[in-house]
Structure formats: C-alpha cells, structure tokens
C-alpha positions, 0 to 999 in steps of 0.5 A: 529713681530717674538718677538710678536709671540714668546711672544703670543706662550709661553702659548702654548706647542711646540706640541700644536703649531705644531698641529695648522691649521696654518702652522708652520716653525720651525728653529732648531738653535744654538747660536754658529752656523754661518749659523744660524746667516745668517738665522735669518734676512732671517726669519725676512724678510720672516715673514714680507712678509708672515704675520700671514699666517704662524708661525715661531718659533726657537728652540735652540738645546742646550737648547732643546736637546730632541726636537733635538733628537725627530726630528733627527736634525743632523746639524743646521740650519735645517728648518722643516715645519709642517701642522696640526702636520705633517712634510711636508717639511725639509731642512738643511742649509741656505735657500734663502728668495725667496725659503722660501716665495714661499714654505710658500705661497703655503702651507698657 
C-alpha cells in the first residue's frame, strides 16, 4: 500500500502533500540507519491498520538534505505528523506500532 501511495503522490510536491486535509506522517530516514530499518515494517503494518485515513511518506535525508534542514532533522528516524500543513507531533527514534496507530486514529 505504501508503494501505491508513493506512486500516486509523485505528481504532488512535498509541500502540497503536507497542506492536504488528510494527516500526513513523514518518516525522515536514511538507508544506512539501523533503527530506520526497524521502523519500515512498523510503518507498513500501521498503514494496513489505518488505511487511507492518513498518508505516510518517507524522506531520505541524504537524498533530500534541504527538507532535512528545513525541518531541523538532527537524527533518524524522525517522524513528524502534519495536519493541513501544521506540525502537530514529532518524535525521533523507533516508535511502537500501537502508539502510532493510536495517535493517527486520534488525528484522522
């Protein structure tokens, strides 16, 4: 499901996605990051559970240093939840599935 959403959103800019009425969870990640690799399957499971109520997108900080600077990403993984362009939640490190599902269900 994440792949389909990724393909669909390639036609939108990052900022357009964040301005959406639907909450957007951004996973700032890196290919070399061990905890990021642990977070990937958690996000897949979260997406399966919450469906289309929330968009989940990944931003590789090495390929997108400007976005990492703009959002002051100091470590990866860092998850930021946006709603209508506003940051409403942020956490660095691996976040348990249950915590993410509860947060996203509350905000969607």
